Each structure stands twice: as C-alpha cells, then as structure tokens.
C-alpha positions as CSV (number, residue, x, y, z in Angstrom):
1,M,-3.8,-1.6,8.1
2,S,-4.1,-3.6,11.2
3,H,-6.8,-3.8,13.9
4,E,-5.8,-5.3,17.1
5,G,-7.6,-5.5,20.4
6,L,-11.1,-4.2,19.7
7,D,-12.7,-7.3,21.3
8,L,-10.9,-9.6,18.9
9,E,-9.1,-11.6,21.6
10,D,-11.5,-14.6,21.5
11,P,-11.0,-16.5,18.2
12,A,-14.4,-17.9,18.6
13,N,-16.0,-14.5,18.1
14,E,-16.4,-13.2,14.6
15,P,-15.9,-9.4,14.7
16,N,-18.2,-7.0,13.1
17,Y,-16.0,-6.2,10.1
18,D,-18.3,-3.4,8.9
19,A,-17.7,-1.5,12.2
20,I,-13.9,-1.6,11.9
21,L,-12.9,-1.7,8.2
22,E,-11.5,1.6,6.9
23,M,-10.1,0.6,3.5
24,G,-13.1,-1.3,2.2
25,V,-16.2,-3.2,2.9
26,S,-17.1,-6.7,4.0
27,P,-17.8,-9.3,1.3
28,E,-21.5,-9.1,2.2
29,K,-21.5,-5.3,1.5
30,A,-19.6,-5.6,-1.8
31,P,-21.3,-5.1,-5.2
32,D,-23.3,-7.9,-6.7
33,K,-21.4,-7.4,-10.0
34,A,-17.8,-8.6,-10.4
35,A,-15.0,-6.2,-11.2
36,Y,-12.0,-7.2,-13.5
37,V,-8.4,-5.9,-13.3
38,T,-5.4,-6.8,-15.3
39,V,-2.0,-6.5,-13.7
40,S,1.1,-6.4,-15.9
41,F,4.5,-7.5,-14.6
42,E,8.0,-7.1,-15.9
43,K,10.6,-9.4,-14.3
44,G,8.3,-9.9,-11.3
45,V,7.6,-6.2,-10.7
46,P,4.1,-4.9,-11.3
47,V,4.2,-2.0,-13.7
48,A,0.7,-1.4,-15.1
49,L,-3.0,-1.8,-14.4
50,D,-5.4,-2.4,-17.3
51,G,-2.7,-1.3,-19.7
52,V,-1.9,2.0,-17.9
53,T,1.7,2.3,-16.7
54,M,2.0,3.4,-13.1
55,D,4.6,3.7,-10.4
56,G,4.5,1.5,-7.4
57,V,2.7,3.9,-5.1
58,A,-0.1,4.8,-7.6
59,L,-0.5,1.2,-8.5
60,I,-1.0,0.0,-4.9
61,E,-3.3,2.9,-4.2
62,K,-5.5,2.0,-7.1
63,L,-5.6,-1.7,-6.1
64,N,-6.4,-0.7,-2.6
65,Q,-9.4,1.2,-3.8
66,L,-10.6,-1.5,-6.2
67,G,-10.0,-4.4,-3.9
68,G,-11.5,-2.7,-0.9
69,A,-14.6,-1.8,-2.7
70,N,-15.1,-5.5,-3.6
71,G,-14.4,-6.9,-0.1
72,V,-10.9,-8.3,-1.0
73,G,-8.0,-8.5,1.4
74,I,-9.5,-9.0,4.8
75,V,-7.2,-11.2,6.8
76,D,-8.4,-12.4,10.2
77,M,-5.6,-14.4,11.8
78,V,-3.8,-15.5,15.0
79,E,-0.1,-14.8,14.5
80,N,3.1,-15.8,16.3
81,R,4.9,-12.7,17.5
82,L,8.7,-12.5,17.5
83,V,8.7,-12.7,21.3
84,G,6.7,-15.9,21.3
85,M,3.1,-14.8,22.2
86,K,0.1,-15.4,20.0
87,S,-1.9,-12.4,18.9
88,R,-5.1,-12.0,16.9
89,G,-5.7,-9.2,14.5
90,V,-7.7,-8.2,11.5
91,Y,-5.6,-6.9,8.6
92,E,-6.7,-4.9,5.6
93,T,-4.5,-5.5,2.6
94,P,-6.7,-5.3,-0.6
95,G,-3.9,-4.1,-2.9
96,G,-1.3,-6.5,-1.5
97,S,-3.7,-9.5,-1.8
98,I,-4.4,-8.8,-5.4
99,L,-0.7,-8.4,-6.3
100,Y,0.2,-11.6,-4.4
101,K,-2.5,-13.6,-6.2
102,A,-1.6,-12.2,-9.6
103,H,2.2,-12.7,-9.1
104,Q,1.7,-16.2,-7.9
105,A,-0.4,-17.1,-11.0
106,L,2.3,-15.7,-13.3
107,E,5.1,-17.6,-11.6
108,T,3.3,-20.9,-12.1
109,L,3.3,-20.2,-15.8
110,T,6.9,-19.0,-16.2
111,I,9.1,-20.8,-13.6
112,D,10.1,-24.4,-14.0
113,R,8.8,-26.9,-11.5
114,D,11.9,-27.6,-9.4
115,T,12.8,-23.9,-9.0
116,L,9.3,-22.9,-8.1
117,H,8.9,-25.7,-5.6
118,Y,12.2,-24.8,-4.0
119,K,11.2,-21.2,-3.8
120,Q,7.9,-22.1,-2.2
121,Q,9.2,-24.6,0.2
122,M,12.6,-23.3,1.2
123,V,12.9,-19.5,0.4
124,S,9.5,-17.8,0.7
125,G,8.8,-18.7,4.3
126,K,12.3,-17.8,5.5
127,F,12.3,-14.5,3.5
128,S,8.9,-13.4,5.0
129,E,10.2,-14.4,8.5
130,L,13.2,-12.2,8.0
131,V,11.1,-9.3,6.9
132,Y,8.6,-9.8,9.8
133,Y,11.4,-9.9,12.3
134,G,13.0,-6.7,11.1
135,Q,16.1,-8.4,9.7
136,W,16.1,-6.8,6.3
137,F,19.7,-5.6,6.5
138,T,21.3,-9.0,7.0
139,P,23.6,-11.2,4.8
140,L,21.0,-13.9,4.7
141,R,18.3,-11.6,3.4
142,E,20.7,-10.3,0.7
143,A,21.6,-13.9,-0.3
144,L,17.9,-14.9,-0.6
145,S,17.2,-11.7,-2.6
146,S,19.8,-12.8,-5.1
147,F,18.0,-16.1,-5.5
148,V,14.6,-14.4,-5.9
149,D,16.0,-11.9,-8.4
150,T,17.2,-14.8,-10.6
151,T,13.8,-16.5,-10.4
152,Q,12.0,-13.4,-11.6
153,E,14.0,-12.9,-14.8
154,N,11.2,-14.5,-16.8
155,V,8.2,-13.5,-14.7
156,T,6.8,-11.1,-17.3
157,G,3.2,-11.0,-18.5
158,D,-0.4,-10.1,-17.8
159,V,-2.7,-11.5,-15.2
160,K,-6.5,-10.8,-15.3
161,L,-8.4,-11.3,-12.1
162,K,-12.1,-11.3,-11.3
163,L,-13.0,-9.7,-8.0
164,Y,-16.3,-10.6,-6.5
165,K,-17.4,-10.3,-2.9
166,G,-14.0,-11.0,-1.3
167,N,-12.9,-13.5,-3.9
168,M,-10.1,-13.2,-6.4
169,I,-10.7,-15.6,-9.3
170,L,-8.1,-16.1,-12.0
171,A,-9.6,-15.1,-15.4
172,S,-6.5,-15.4,-17.6
173,V,-2.7,-15.3,-17.5
174,T,-0.4,-14.7,-20.5
175,S,3.4,-14.4,-20.8
176,P,5.9,-14.2,-23.7
177,N,8.0,-16.6,-21.4
178,S,5.2,-19.1,-20.8
179,L,6.4,-22.7,-20.3
180,Y,3.0,-24.1,-21.1
181,D,2.7,-26.0,-24.4
182,E,-0.7,-27.4,-25.3
183,E,0.8,-30.1,-27.5
184,I,3.0,-31.4,-24.7
185,A,0.4,-31.0,-22.0
186,T,-2.3,-33.0,-23.9
187,F,-3.5,-36.3,-22.5
188,D,-4.5,-37.5,-26.0
189,E,-2.3,-39.7,-28.3
190,D,0.2,-37.5,-30.1
191,D,3.7,-37.5,-31.6
192,V,5.4,-35.4,-28.9
193,Y,6.2,-38.4,-26.7
194,D,5.1,-42.0,-26.3
195,Q,2.4,-42.4,-23.7
196,M,3.7,-45.9,-23.0
197,D,6.9,-44.4,-21.5
198,S,4.8,-43.6,-18.4
199,Q,4.7,-47.3,-17.5
200,G,8.5,-47.5,-17.1
201,F,8.6,-44.2,-15.3
202,I,6.0,-45.4,-12.8
203,N,7.8,-48.7,-12.2
204,L,11.1,-46.9,-11.5
205,F,9.7,-44.1,-9.5
206,G,7.8,-46.5,-7.3
207,L,10.6,-49.0,-6.9
208,P,11.9,-47.8,-3.5
209,I,8.4,-48.0,-2.1
210,K,7.9,-51.4,-3.6
211,V,11.2,-52.7,-2.2
212,K,10.3,-51.4,1.3
213,A,6.9,-53.1,1.2
214,M,8.4,-56.3,0.1
215,K,11.1,-56.3,2.9
216,Q,8.5,-55.4,5.5
217,G,6.2,-58.2,4.2
218,K,9.0,-60.7,4.8
C-alpha cells in the first residue's frame, strides 16, 4: 500500500505515521514484547509459516497481519519515477519486508560467494528495475529469471525472525543445503587447512597494489 501526497512532499517533515497507516502501527505503538515467526522455503519459494503449509496468498496475508502489528515494513522514501521526476511516498509492506529479510538470510547460507555477489551486484538491481518499469514480458527479464531460478535450487530451509517495534532480527537460519562448516570457519588452529597459507595468499593478492605503489614511488 502506498501513501503519496498527504503533506509528504517536504523530505524534512516526518509524517504522522499513525494518522495514515492502514496495515499496521508505527514502531512506537507496537507491543513491548517481541513476536517470532519462522518462514520455510523450498527452492527460494516461501511455503510455510511456523510449520503450517500455506499458499502464497494466505502466507502473505498472515505476514501482513503479524508484521503490521509489530510496526514492520514502513518504507518512507524518495524514489526515481520512470519519467525522471523524484517522488516521495510512504509504503506499507510488512509481509514483503519479512519475506525479503528471511529469503536474504537463507541465500547467504546456501549460495556460494561468487554467485551471490554477482546476483546482488549485477542481477537484482536490473531485475527490480524491469519490474518497476512494467517490462515483465521482455526477453531480458526472461533471461534474468533463468539465472535466478538456477540460483534458487538450493535455497531451501527455515528462517526464524524476531519482530520487535519495527525491527526484524535474525534469530536462526537452517538448511539441509547449508554451505557453512564450523570446522572450516574456525579461526583456531586445526587440521582442515594450514593457517600459514594465508601469508602467501595475502602477498599474491596484494601484489598488484604493491607494484603500483612501488612504481608511483619511483
């Protein structure tokens, strides 16, 4: 839901959220006790809340209610319209905000570094731009969707979030496809790899910068 106009044109003026919100309350009016929700995903698609299987409509409706009640999903922004003008609006997206946060957390656990970075840096922004511009039925969107579908093959698992006065705090994330290994991730001495290998890596990784500094010094 979007609220535009309504004396929002001056970015210096904070609007009275309680006077305009329809899907929830402001963080100040949210309960003093946190609420928890667990979102389950299968190949990137949300399929259940707190262990209860739901279709997409029921799931987003439930998250809208839960998020709205806890002051989650209020987006006050100045955006760039397709025609070039800047416009300020207040958006209410409690369910969408929760899903985005949960999905993002699960991706960090299940997608390898290079693929995730490429998706974040090169694909996500362009994909959202195509959607915003109404260019869904285009060859580029179809091509990007193929990339996204491939990246979601292993994005399966459960994400538990703590909702408190507008905040979404990650409580836990688990997946059968997790790439996290505590033995490899440790900073202590172990038998997984030789910690001394880092010296050679640092020297080689920093070599171009070192050469540049040396040449500039001359």
